[in-house]
N, C-alpha and C positions, 0 to 999 in steps of 0.2 A: 600417641600424638603425632600428627604430620610435621616434619619439618618444613619451614617456611620455602617457598618459592620466589626466588630474586627476579623481579621484571624491570626490564631496560626497555624504554620506547625511544625510538631514533627518528627524527623527524627532518624534512628539509624539501628542497625542490629537485627536479629532476637534473642529471647531470654533476650532482654534487658528490657523488661517491657514497650514498648511504647504504647501499645493498653490499658493497664491498665492506664497509665497517662493521654492518651487522652479521656478515659471514666470519669476519674475525673474530668478534666476540663470541659468537656461538661456537667456534672452533676451539677458542681458548676456554671456555665454559666445559667443552667435551673433553679436552684434554686434561683438565682439572678433575674429571670424574663425575661430571654431572650428567644428568639428564637434561636434554635441551630439546626445546622447541622454538620455531621460529615460524614468522609469519610476515609477508611483506605486499605492499602495492607500490607497483613503479610503472603502470601502465600509461600514466600522464606524462612520463619523463620528457618525452619528445617534445611536448608544448609547454615545458616549463611549470608543469602543475606540480602539486604536492606529491612527494614520495615519503612514504613511513614503512617501519619495519618494528615489529613486536620481537624480543628475544627473551625467554623464560629459561632459568635453569634451577635445578635443586636435585633433591633425592629422587623425585618422581615428580614429572610435569604430565598433566593430562590434557591440557588445553594450549594453543599456539596464540592465543588471543589474550590480551591484557583486558581486563574489565576497568571500566570507568572508574577512577579513583585508586587504582592499585598499582601504578607504576612506582617503582622506588626510585629511579633514575630516570630523566628524560634529557636526551642528547639532540640538540638542535643546530643545523648548519644554516638555518635561517631564523631570525627573531620573531617574526610575525607566525611562523609556524609553531614556536615554542607557546606564545600567547594562544593560539588556536587550540594546541593541544594541553594546555594547563588542566582543564577537567579530568585528565587521566592521571594526574600526581596524586600519589598517596599523601595523607596529612603532614609526614616528614620527608618527603621527596626531596632530592637533589636534582638541581638542573644544571646542564652546562651549555652555553650556546656562543655561536660565532656571531659578533655584533656587527654584521655587514648585511643590510637589506639587499633583497633581490627581487622584490616584488612578484609573490607568487601568482598564478593565474587566479582572478578572483580579487584580488587586492588592488585597489586604485592609488591609494597612499597610505603612508603610515602614521599613527598617531604620534603627536609631538612627545608624549611622555611614554613611548613605548620601553624603555629601559627601566623607568623608574616603576612602571607597572609591573614588568617582571620581577623586579627587585621585591616589590610588595607581596607577590606571589609565593616566592621561595626563600626561606631562610638560610638554605644551602646553596650556593650559587655561584658559579664560576663564570665569568664573562671573557672571551677569548676575542682580542682585537686582531683583525686580519694583519695589521703591520707588525705586530709582534711575532707573527708565524713568517710573514714574508723574509724578515731580515734573517732567518736561520735555515729555513728550508723552501722548496717550489710549493707555489700555490696548488698545484695538481694534486698533493697530497695532504691538503687541509681537514680531509675527512679523517684520516689516521692521527693528524695532531688533536683534532677535537675528541677522537675516541681515548687518546693518551690523556688528554684532560680529565674526561669524565671517568677514567680507570681509578682515579683516587677515591671514587664513590662505589666503587664495584669490588665486591670481596673474590677477587680472583689473584693470583700470583704472578708476578712480573714474567716468570719463566714460562707459563701458559701461553700469555700474550705474545713473546718472542717467538715462541714455536709456531703460533697461528700464523703471525705475520710472516715467517719465513715459509710457510706452507701455501699461503693464499696470496701473496703480494704478486702481482703481474710480474712477469719475466723482467729482469733487469732493474727492478724498482725495490727490492728488499730494504737496501741500505737507506734508501730516501724514506720509505714508510717507517722503519724503525727509528730513523732520525726525528721525523716528525712526531711520532708517538712520543718519544722522550722529551721534546721541546713542549709538547701540550701538557705531559704530567707535570714537567718543572714548573710550567706557569700555574697550572691549577694548585699545586702543592702549596706555592708561596702565596697565592690568594686565600686559600684556605687556613693558611697560619696567620695571615694578617687578620681574617675575619675572626679567628679565635681570639687573637689579642685584643682586637676592638672589644669583644662580649666580655 
């Protein structure tokens, strides 16, 4: 029997750092001893268009692309992109998103009930407010803050993430990226605990 592959879908718009976040996740999985495949599209980044990356890891991964309905975690740096990619979520998938609209190319306005619609779709959900990050770390590292938040749902150790952050953070930014990761993970841990208490 084949062991399962873990699938993480990262989505956002150009300039938010999706590619770096996916590189860090892929490196962390590789450092943990997994076979890793990654696929990304970022050709629209200069025009503020959608950017997405598929990261798959496990004992053996044959394809870099996550099939619709198979993502275990969706990380979204833009809320409308989470809604757009929701069909890729597995039935018990978790989602983590930055609740700051950016209006991607092709979106003229947001539905009034966007957060409620997202909450309806995902039982395991972490919502990160930009203000909660801004108080602690620079906004330019919001991508690693959200990766830290999503890490509560990802079966990888913190040592692997720390080593990947150290290896891939742009020169002079490791400390800021590690701090952002820790802030995001702390926010998500509290939300998950609160959700469990309510249930």
